[in-house]
mmCIF file of the C-alpha atoms, coordinates in Angstrom:
data_MODEL
# 
_entry.id   MODEL 
# 
loop_
_atom_site.group_PDB 
_atom_site.id 
_atom_site.type_symbol 
_atom_site.label_atom_id 
_atom_site.label_alt_id 
_atom_site.label_comp_id 
_atom_site.label_asym_id 
_atom_site.label_entity_id 
_atom_site.label_seq_id 
_atom_site.pdbx_PDB_ins_code 
_atom_site.Cartn_x 
_atom_site.Cartn_y 
_atom_site.Cartn_z 
_atom_site.occupancy 
_atom_site.B_iso_or_equiv 
_atom_site.pdbx_formal_charge 
_atom_site.auth_seq_id 
_atom_site.auth_comp_id 
_atom_site.auth_asym_id 
_atom_site.auth_atom_id 
_atom_site.pdbx_PDB_model_num 
ATOM 1   C CA . MET A 1 1   ? 74.088  47.666 25.112 1.00 0.00 ? 1   MET A CA 1 
ATOM 2   C CA . ALA A 1 2   ? 72.843  45.504 22.269 1.00 0.00 ? 2   ALA A CA 1 
ATOM 3   C CA . ASP A 1 3   ? 74.996  42.666 23.650 1.00 0.00 ? 3   ASP A CA 1 
ATOM 4   C CA . PHE A 1 4   ? 73.206  42.843 26.994 1.00 0.00 ? 4   PHE A CA 1 
ATOM 5   C CA . ARG A 1 5   ? 69.803  42.745 25.292 1.00 0.00 ? 5   ARG A CA 1 
ATOM 6   C CA . LYS A 1 6   ? 70.858  39.765 23.190 1.00 0.00 ? 6   LYS A CA 1 
ATOM 7   C CA . HIS A 1 7   ? 72.040  37.803 26.244 1.00 0.00 ? 7   HIS A CA 1 
ATOM 8   C CA . LEU A 1 8   ? 68.909  38.717 28.182 1.00 0.00 ? 8   LEU A CA 1 
ATOM 9   C CA . ALA A 1 9   ? 66.723  37.652 25.259 1.00 0.00 ? 9   ALA A CA 1 
ATOM 10  C CA . ILE A 1 10  ? 68.220  34.147 25.246 1.00 0.00 ? 10  ILE A CA 1 
ATOM 11  C CA . GLY A 1 11  ? 67.540  33.698 28.965 1.00 0.00 ? 11  GLY A CA 1 
ATOM 12  C CA . GLN A 1 12  ? 70.764  34.776 30.701 1.00 0.00 ? 12  GLN A CA 1 
ATOM 13  C CA . ASP A 1 13  ? 70.294  37.032 33.686 1.00 0.00 ? 13  ASP A CA 1 
ATOM 14  C CA . LEU A 1 14  ? 71.874  40.461 33.805 1.00 0.00 ? 14  LEU A CA 1 
ATOM 15  C CA . GLY A 1 15  ? 74.096  39.528 36.774 1.00 0.00 ? 15  GLY A CA 1 
ATOM 16  C CA . SER A 1 16  ? 75.940  36.771 34.918 1.00 0.00 ? 16  SER A CA 1 
ATOM 17  C CA . VAL A 1 17  ? 76.441  38.976 31.866 1.00 0.00 ? 17  VAL A CA 1 
ATOM 18  C CA . LEU A 1 18  ? 77.885  41.774 34.023 1.00 0.00 ? 18  LEU A CA 1 
ATOM 19  C CA . VAL A 1 19  ? 80.153  39.396 35.945 1.00 0.00 ? 19  VAL A CA 1 
ATOM 20  C CA . ARG A 1 20  ? 81.520  37.988 32.689 1.00 0.00 ? 20  ARG A CA 1 
ATOM 21  C CA . GLY A 1 21  ? 82.139  41.529 31.408 1.00 0.00 ? 21  GLY A CA 1 
ATOM 22  C CA . LEU A 1 22  ? 83.942  42.434 34.631 1.00 0.00 ? 22  LEU A CA 1 
ATOM 23  C CA . ARG A 1 23  ? 86.108  39.316 34.403 1.00 0.00 ? 23  ARG A CA 1 
ATOM 24  C CA . GLU A 1 24  ? 87.000  40.095 30.786 1.00 0.00 ? 24  GLU A CA 1 
ATOM 25  C CA . SER A 1 25  ? 87.820  43.684 31.747 1.00 0.00 ? 25  SER A CA 1 
ATOM 26  C CA . THR A 1 26  ? 89.967  42.487 34.644 1.00 0.00 ? 26  THR A CA 1 
ATOM 27  C CA . PHE A 1 27  ? 91.879  40.194 32.298 1.00 0.00 ? 27  PHE A CA 1 
ATOM 28  C CA . LEU A 1 28  ? 92.499  43.079 29.888 1.00 0.00 ? 28  LEU A CA 1 
ATOM 29  C CA . VAL A 1 29  ? 93.745  45.294 32.738 1.00 0.00 ? 29  VAL A CA 1 
ATOM 30  C CA . TYR A 1 30  ? 96.132  42.541 33.915 1.00 0.00 ? 30  TYR A CA 1 
ATOM 31  C CA . LEU A 1 31  ? 97.317  42.104 30.322 1.00 0.00 ? 31  LEU A CA 1 
ATOM 32  C CA . ALA A 1 32  ? 97.938  45.850 29.890 1.00 0.00 ? 32  ALA A CA 1 
ATOM 33  C CA . ILE A 1 33  ? 99.849  46.094 33.182 1.00 0.00 ? 33  ILE A CA 1 
ATOM 34  C CA . SER A 1 34  ? 101.890 43.033 32.223 1.00 0.00 ? 34  SER A CA 1 
ATOM 35  C CA . LEU A 1 35  ? 102.772 44.498 28.845 1.00 0.00 ? 35  LEU A CA 1 
ATOM 36  C CA . LEU A 1 36  ? 103.732 47.855 30.383 1.00 0.00 ? 36  LEU A CA 1 
ATOM 37  C CA . LEU A 1 37  ? 105.921 46.115 32.966 1.00 0.00 ? 37  LEU A CA 1 
ATOM 38  C CA . LEU A 1 38  ? 107.587 43.918 30.319 1.00 0.00 ? 38  LEU A CA 1 
ATOM 39  C CA . ILE A 1 39  ? 108.341 46.919 28.085 1.00 0.00 ? 39  ILE A CA 1 
ATOM 40  C CA . SER A 1 40  ? 109.680 48.804 31.110 1.00 0.00 ? 40  SER A CA 1 
ATOM 41  C CA . LEU A 1 41  ? 111.965 45.930 32.102 1.00 0.00 ? 41  LEU A CA 1 
ATOM 42  C CA . LEU A 1 42  ? 113.222 45.251 28.580 1.00 0.00 ? 42  LEU A CA 1 
ATOM 43  C CA . SER A 1 43  ? 114.126 48.896 28.022 1.00 0.00 ? 43  SER A CA 1 
ATOM 44  C CA . PHE A 1 44  ? 115.739 49.404 31.451 1.00 0.00 ? 44  PHE A CA 1 
ATOM 45  C CA . ASP A 1 45  ? 118.689 51.781 31.429 1.00 0.00 ? 45  ASP A CA 1 
ATOM 46  C CA . LEU A 1 46  ? 120.751 52.150 34.596 1.00 0.00 ? 46  LEU A CA 1 
ATOM 47  C CA . GLU A 1 47  ? 121.379 55.804 33.789 1.00 0.00 ? 47  GLU A CA 1 
ATOM 48  C CA . ASP A 1 48  ? 117.653 56.679 33.862 1.00 0.00 ? 48  ASP A CA 1 
ATOM 49  C CA . ALA A 1 49  ? 116.344 58.229 37.052 1.00 0.00 ? 49  ALA A CA 1 
ATOM 50  C CA . GLY A 1 50  ? 114.447 55.625 39.028 1.00 0.00 ? 50  GLY A CA 1 
ATOM 51  C CA . TRP A 1 51  ? 113.476 54.288 42.418 1.00 0.00 ? 51  TRP A CA 1 
ATOM 52  C CA . SER A 1 52  ? 116.988 53.722 43.751 1.00 0.00 ? 52  SER A CA 1 
ATOM 53  C CA . HIS A 1 53  ? 118.878 56.676 42.269 1.00 0.00 ? 53  HIS A CA 1 
ATOM 54  C CA . GLY A 1 54  ? 118.526 60.048 40.570 1.00 0.00 ? 54  GLY A CA 1 
ATOM 55  C CA . GLY A 1 55  ? 120.040 59.121 37.215 1.00 0.00 ? 55  GLY A CA 1 
ATOM 56  C CA . SER A 1 56  ? 122.909 60.738 35.372 1.00 0.00 ? 56  SER A CA 1 
ATOM 57  C CA . ARG A 1 57  ? 121.051 62.347 32.471 1.00 0.00 ? 57  ARG A CA 1 
ATOM 58  C CA . ALA A 1 58  ? 117.968 64.478 31.983 1.00 0.00 ? 58  ALA A CA 1 
ATOM 59  C CA . ALA A 1 59  ? 116.335 62.484 29.161 1.00 0.00 ? 59  ALA A CA 1 
ATOM 60  C CA . ILE A 1 60  ? 114.674 59.161 30.010 1.00 0.00 ? 60  ILE A CA 1 
ATOM 61  C CA . HIS A 1 61  ? 115.496 56.326 27.614 1.00 0.00 ? 61  HIS A CA 1 
ATOM 62  C CA . ASN A 1 62  ? 112.986 53.792 28.933 1.00 0.00 ? 62  ASN A CA 1 
ATOM 63  C CA . ALA A 1 63  ? 110.341 52.988 26.318 1.00 0.00 ? 63  ALA A CA 1 
ATOM 64  C CA . ALA A 1 64  ? 107.606 53.413 28.958 1.00 0.00 ? 64  ALA A CA 1 
ATOM 65  C CA . GLY A 1 65  ? 108.836 56.859 29.993 1.00 0.00 ? 65  GLY A CA 1 
ATOM 66  C CA . THR A 1 66  ? 109.497 58.074 33.508 1.00 0.00 ? 66  THR A CA 1 
ATOM 67  C CA . ALA A 1 67  ? 106.979 55.702 35.066 1.00 0.00 ? 67  ALA A CA 1 
ATOM 68  C CA . GLY A 1 68  ? 108.568 52.779 33.209 1.00 0.00 ? 68  GLY A CA 1 
ATOM 69  C CA . ALA A 1 69  ? 112.050 53.767 34.350 1.00 0.00 ? 69  ALA A CA 1 
ATOM 70  C CA . TRP A 1 70  ? 110.845 53.962 37.943 1.00 0.00 ? 70  TRP A CA 1 
ATOM 71  C CA . LEU A 1 71  ? 108.956 50.630 37.737 1.00 0.00 ? 71  LEU A CA 1 
ATOM 72  C CA . ALA A 1 72  ? 111.858 48.810 36.104 1.00 0.00 ? 72  ALA A CA 1 
ATOM 73  C CA . ASP A 1 73  ? 114.340 50.151 38.644 1.00 0.00 ? 73  ASP A CA 1 
ATOM 74  C CA . PHE A 1 74  ? 112.034 49.231 41.544 1.00 0.00 ? 74  PHE A CA 1 
ATOM 75  C CA . PHE A 1 75  ? 111.358 45.659 40.403 1.00 0.00 ? 75  PHE A CA 1 
ATOM 76  C CA . LEU A 1 76  ? 114.928 44.962 39.262 1.00 0.00 ? 76  LEU A CA 1 
ATOM 77  C CA . SER A 1 77  ? 116.287 46.352 42.540 1.00 0.00 ? 77  SER A CA 1 
ATOM 78  C CA . LEU A 1 78  ? 113.912 44.295 44.648 1.00 0.00 ? 78  LEU A CA 1 
ATOM 79  C CA . PHE A 1 79  ? 113.671 41.024 42.673 1.00 0.00 ? 79  PHE A CA 1 
ATOM 80  C CA . GLY A 1 80  ? 116.655 41.091 40.298 1.00 0.00 ? 80  GLY A CA 1 
ATOM 81  C CA . ILE A 1 81  ? 116.449 39.107 37.091 1.00 0.00 ? 81  ILE A CA 1 
ATOM 82  C CA . THR A 1 82  ? 113.404 37.256 38.446 1.00 0.00 ? 82  THR A CA 1 
ATOM 83  C CA . SER A 1 83  ? 111.464 40.445 37.624 1.00 0.00 ? 83  SER A CA 1 
ATOM 84  C CA . PHE A 1 84  ? 111.306 39.327 34.002 1.00 0.00 ? 84  PHE A CA 1 
ATOM 85  C CA . LEU A 1 85  ? 108.946 36.514 35.055 1.00 0.00 ? 85  LEU A CA 1 
ATOM 86  C CA . LEU A 1 86  ? 106.485 38.872 36.746 1.00 0.00 ? 86  LEU A CA 1 
ATOM 87  C CA . PRO A 1 87  ? 104.739 40.177 33.596 1.00 0.00 ? 87  PRO A CA 1 
ATOM 88  C CA . PHE A 1 88  ? 104.061 36.625 32.447 1.00 0.00 ? 88  PHE A CA 1 
ATOM 89  C CA . LEU A 1 89  ? 102.819 35.563 35.885 1.00 0.00 ? 89  LEU A CA 1 
ATOM 90  C CA . LEU A 1 90  ? 100.515 38.581 36.077 1.00 0.00 ? 90  LEU A CA 1 
ATOM 91  C CA . ALA A 1 91  ? 99.107  37.913 32.617 1.00 0.00 ? 91  ALA A CA 1 
ATOM 92  C CA . GLY A 1 92  ? 98.611  34.257 33.568 1.00 0.00 ? 92  GLY A CA 1 
ATOM 93  C CA . TYR A 1 93  ? 96.817  35.235 36.762 1.00 0.00 ? 93  TYR A CA 1 
ATOM 94  C CA . GLY A 1 94  ? 94.564  37.564 34.777 1.00 0.00 ? 94  GLY A CA 1 
ATOM 95  C CA . TYR A 1 95  ? 93.711  34.652 32.499 1.00 0.00 ? 95  TYR A CA 1 
ATOM 96  C CA . VAL A 1 96  ? 92.931  32.484 35.549 1.00 0.00 ? 96  VAL A CA 1 
ATOM 97  C CA . ILE A 1 97  ? 90.508  35.179 36.759 1.00 0.00 ? 97  ILE A CA 1 
ATOM 98  C CA . PHE A 1 98  ? 88.900  35.227 33.318 1.00 0.00 ? 98  PHE A CA 1 
ATOM 99  C CA . GLN A 1 99  ? 88.563  31.433 33.280 1.00 0.00 ? 99  GLN A CA 1 
ATOM 100 C CA . GLN A 1 100 ? 86.911  31.404 36.697 1.00 0.00 ? 100 GLN A CA 1 
ATOM 101 C CA . ALA A 1 101 ? 83.884  32.924 35.000 1.00 0.00 ? 101 ALA A CA 1 
ATOM 102 C CA . ARG A 1 102 ? 82.931  29.369 34.094 1.00 0.00 ? 102 ARG A CA 1 
ATOM 103 C CA . ASP A 1 103 ? 83.404  28.098 37.642 1.00 0.00 ? 103 ASP A CA 1 
ATOM 104 C CA . GLU A 1 104 ? 81.494  28.776 40.801 1.00 0.00 ? 104 GLU A CA 1 
ATOM 105 C CA . ARG A 1 105 ? 82.619  31.675 42.955 1.00 0.00 ? 105 ARG A CA 1 
ATOM 106 C CA . THR A 1 106 ? 86.190  31.190 44.130 1.00 0.00 ? 106 THR A CA 1 
ATOM 107 C CA . ALA A 1 107 ? 86.651  30.932 47.874 1.00 0.00 ? 107 ALA A CA 1 
ATOM 108 C CA . TRP A 1 108 ? 88.745  33.671 49.479 1.00 0.00 ? 108 TRP A CA 1 
ATOM 109 C CA . LEU A 1 109 ? 91.050  31.020 50.959 1.00 0.00 ? 109 LEU A CA 1 
ATOM 110 C CA . ASP A 1 110 ? 91.930  29.796 47.457 1.00 0.00 ? 110 ASP A CA 1 
ATOM 111 C CA . THR A 1 111 ? 92.921  33.320 46.453 1.00 0.00 ? 111 THR A CA 1 
ATOM 112 C CA . VAL A 1 112 ? 95.017  33.772 49.599 1.00 0.00 ? 112 VAL A CA 1 
ATOM 113 C CA . LEU A 1 113 ? 96.791  30.450 48.960 1.00 0.00 ? 113 LEU A CA 1 
ATOM 114 C CA . GLN A 1 114 ? 97.448  31.394 45.337 1.00 0.00 ? 114 GLN A CA 1 
ATOM 115 C CA . TRP A 1 115 ? 99.095  34.677 46.363 1.00 0.00 ? 115 TRP A CA 1 
ATOM 116 C CA . LEU A 1 116 ? 101.022 32.905 49.136 1.00 0.00 ? 116 LEU A CA 1 
ATOM 117 C CA . GLY A 1 117 ? 102.320 30.486 46.509 1.00 0.00 ? 117 GLY A CA 1 
ATOM 118 C CA . PHE A 1 118 ? 103.237 33.393 44.253 1.00 0.00 ? 118 PHE A CA 1 
ATOM 119 C CA . GLY A 1 119 ? 105.193 35.019 47.100 1.00 0.00 ? 119 GLY A CA 1 
ATOM 120 C CA . LEU A 1 120 ? 106.970 31.758 47.957 1.00 0.00 ? 120 LEU A CA 1 
ATOM 121 C CA . ALA A 1 121 ? 107.904 31.077 44.339 1.00 0.00 ? 121 ALA A CA 1 
ATOM 122 C CA . VAL A 1 122 ? 109.243 34.584 43.718 1.00 0.00 ? 122 VAL A CA 1 
ATOM 123 C CA . THR A 1 123 ? 111.171 34.654 47.013 1.00 0.00 ? 123 THR A CA 1 
ATOM 124 C CA . ALA A 1 124 ? 112.782 31.271 46.368 1.00 0.00 ? 124 ALA A CA 1 
ATOM 125 C CA . ALA A 1 125 ? 113.551 32.177 42.747 1.00 0.00 ? 125 ALA A CA 1 
ATOM 126 C CA . THR A 1 126 ? 115.320 35.385 43.795 1.00 0.00 ? 126 THR A CA 1 
ATOM 127 C CA . GLY A 1 127 ? 117.462 33.459 46.306 1.00 0.00 ? 127 GLY A CA 1 
ATOM 128 C CA . ILE A 1 128 ? 118.367 30.870 43.681 1.00 0.00 ? 128 ILE A CA 1 
ATOM 129 C CA . ALA A 1 129 ? 119.165 33.588 41.125 1.00 0.00 ? 129 ALA A CA 1 
ATOM 130 C CA . ASP A 1 130 ? 121.373 35.457 43.586 1.00 0.00 ? 130 ASP A CA 1 
ATOM 131 C CA . ARG A 1 131 ? 123.427 32.420 44.574 1.00 0.00 ? 131 ARG A CA 1 
ATOM 132 C CA . PHE A 1 132 ? 123.527 30.293 41.418 1.00 0.00 ? 132 PHE A CA 1 
ATOM 133 C CA . MET A 1 133 ? 122.758 32.487 38.397 1.00 0.00 ? 133 MET A CA 1 
ATOM 134 C CA . ILE A 1 134 ? 125.326 32.403 35.628 1.00 0.00 ? 134 ILE A CA 1 
ATOM 135 C CA . ARG A 1 135 ? 126.097 36.078 35.206 1.00 0.00 ? 135 ARG A CA 1 
ATOM 136 C CA . PRO A 1 136 ? 124.892 37.337 31.829 1.00 0.00 ? 136 PRO A CA 1 
ATOM 137 C CA . ARG A 1 137 ? 126.202 40.658 30.546 1.00 0.00 ? 137 ARG A CA 1 
ATOM 138 C CA . MET A 1 138 ? 123.480 42.692 32.132 1.00 0.00 ? 138 MET A CA 1 
ATOM 139 C CA . VAL A 1 139 ? 123.913 45.439 34.677 1.00 0.00 ? 139 VAL A CA 1 
ATOM 140 C CA . LEU A 1 140 ? 121.228 45.367 37.356 1.00 0.00 ? 140 LEU A CA 1 
ATOM 141 C CA . PRO A 1 141 ? 120.841 47.852 40.198 1.00 0.00 ? 141 PRO A CA 1 
ATOM 142 C CA . GLU A 1 142 ? 121.183 45.344 43.072 1.00 0.00 ? 142 GLU A CA 1 
ATOM 143 C CA . GLY A 1 143 ? 122.569 42.147 41.529 1.00 0.00 ? 143 GLY A CA 1 
ATOM 144 C CA . TYR A 1 144 ? 120.888 39.170 39.885 1.00 0.00 ? 144 TYR A CA 1 
ATOM 145 C CA . GLY A 1 145 ? 118.721 38.238 42.865 1.00 0.00 ? 145 GLY A CA 1 
ATOM 146 C CA . GLY A 1 146 ? 117.948 41.801 43.843 1.00 0.00 ? 146 GLY A CA 1 
ATOM 147 C CA . ILE A 1 147 ? 117.688 42.953 47.437 1.00 0.00 ? 147 ILE A CA 1 
ATOM 148 C CA . LEU A 1 148 ? 115.294 40.142 48.347 1.00 0.00 ? 148 LEU A CA 1 
ATOM 149 C CA . GLY A 1 149 ? 117.437 37.452 46.724 1.00 0.00 ? 149 GLY A CA 1 
ATOM 150 C CA . ARG A 1 150 ? 120.601 38.661 48.409 1.00 0.00 ? 150 ARG A CA 1 
ATOM 151 C CA . GLU A 1 151 ? 118.950 38.577 51.830 1.00 0.00 ? 151 GLU A CA 1 
ATOM 152 C CA . VAL A 1 152 ? 117.306 35.191 51.271 1.00 0.00 ? 152 VAL A CA 1 
ATOM 153 C CA . SER A 1 153 ? 120.458 33.542 49.906 1.00 0.00 ? 153 SER A CA 1 
ATOM 154 C CA . GLU A 1 154 ? 122.697 34.966 52.656 1.00 0.00 ? 154 GLU A CA 1 
ATOM 155 C CA . ARG A 1 155 ? 120.363 33.837 55.447 1.00 0.00 ? 155 ARG A CA 1 
ATOM 156 C CA . CYS A 1 156 ? 119.775 30.402 53.947 1.00 0.00 ? 156 CYS A CA 1 
ATOM 157 C CA . PHE A 1 157 ? 123.483 29.904 53.222 1.00 0.00 ? 157 PHE A CA 1 
ATOM 158 C CA . GLN A 1 158 ? 124.431 30.826 56.792 1.00 0.00 ? 158 GLN A CA 1 
ATOM 159 C CA . ALA A 1 159 ? 121.804 28.502 58.249 1.00 0.00 ? 159 ALA A CA 1 
ATOM 160 C CA . PHE A 1 160 ? 121.975 25.502 55.899 1.00 0.00 ? 160 PHE A CA 1 
ATOM 161 C CA . GLY A 1 161 ? 125.109 25.736 53.729 1.00 0.00 ? 161 GLY A CA 1 
ATOM 162 C CA . THR A 1 162 ? 125.062 25.311 49.955 1.00 0.00 ? 162 THR A CA 1 
ATOM 163 C CA . THR A 1 163 ? 123.376 21.904 49.798 1.00 0.00 ? 163 THR A CA 1 
ATOM 164 C CA . GLY A 1 164 ? 120.722 22.627 52.399 1.00 0.00 ? 164 GLY A CA 1 
ATOM 165 C CA . MET A 1 165 ? 120.001 26.032 50.903 1.00 0.00 ? 165 MET A CA 1 
ATOM 166 C CA . THR A 1 166 ? 119.592 24.512 47.445 1.00 0.00 ? 166 THR A CA 1 
ATOM 167 C CA . ILE A 1 167 ? 117.210 21.820 48.685 1.00 0.00 ? 167 ILE A CA 1 
ATOM 168 C CA . LEU A 1 168 ? 115.171 24.319 50.714 1.00 0.00 ? 168 LEU A CA 1 
ATOM 169 C CA . LEU A 1 169 ? 114.876 26.970 47.990 1.00 0.00 ? 169 LEU A CA 1 
ATOM 170 C CA . VAL A 1 170 ? 114.039 24.492 45.214 1.00 0.00 ? 170 VAL A CA 1 
ATOM 171 C CA . THR A 1 171 ? 111.405 22.883 47.453 1.00 0.00 ? 171 THR A CA 1 
ATOM 172 C CA . LEU A 1 172 ? 109.897 26.288 48.281 1.00 0.00 ? 172 LEU A CA 1 
ATOM 173 C CA . LEU A 1 173 ? 109.953 27.242 44.596 1.00 0.00 ? 173 LEU A CA 1 
ATOM 174 C CA . LEU A 1 174 ? 108.114 24.072 43.548 1.00 0.00 ? 174 LEU A CA 1 
ATOM 175 C CA . ALA A 1 175 ? 105.627 24.333 46.430 1.00 0.00 ? 175 ALA A CA 1 
ATOM 176 C CA . GLY A 1 176 ? 104.979 27.980 45.549 1.00 0.00 ? 176 GLY A CA 1 
ATOM 177 C CA . VAL A 1 177 ? 104.393 27.148 41.888 1.00 0.00 ? 177 VAL A CA 1 
ATOM 178 C CA . SER A 1 178 ? 101.975 24.380 42.932 1.00 0.00 ? 178 SER A CA 1 
ATOM 179 C CA . LEU A 1 179 ? 100.017 26.708 45.203 1.00 0.00 ? 179 LEU A CA 1 
ATOM 180 C CA . PHE A 1 180 ? 99.931  29.505 42.641 1.00 0.00 ? 180 PHE A CA 1 
ATOM 181 C CA . THR A 1 181 ? 99.018  27.474 39.567 1.00 0.00 ? 181 THR A CA 1 
ATOM 182 C CA . GLY A 1 182 ? 97.361  24.371 41.003 1.00 0.00 ? 182 GLY A CA 1 
ATOM 183 C CA . LEU A 1 183 ? 99.981  22.297 39.178 1.00 0.00 ? 183 LEU A CA 1 
ATOM 184 C CA . SER A 1 184 ? 100.481 18.849 40.663 1.00 0.00 ? 184 SER A CA 1 
ATOM 185 C CA . TRP A 1 185 ? 103.941 17.342 40.564 1.00 0.00 ? 185 TRP A CA 1 
# 
């Protein structure tokens, strides 16, 4: 409360102080979710009960408990090894929201395009991981590209062959990253 009074005393209106506080809180929530997801993914155990199966033992070994085992199984089943990028992307997006406190209000179209870019980048990355990933010694529920990567790589391979699929998926990945981050190649 003293912080609000101090900001009001130096001429800032209450609305801008509250908006900044909400943006900071949003960033902290994104950071906490990202950390929970990263811990869940890093401590994934295929024998824990999760989204895709019941598990073979009663005790959960995931560091984030039952919820972590379920989250890790869900994301690794759907996105494969690409899931390990998601916590960092979420934390980065939370930081972008925090930084927008200095900018004017963000247009809804910008937000839609950012999430479209995120979806494109993740989809292309899962297809690339499924088809071209060097197989590390890691057991994943649905392969290295996950369910999404398997479907994307199979459809693209059937339609375009190896070369065409590679060109298409890399182009979609780079376009998605550009839309999501604003990065210019």
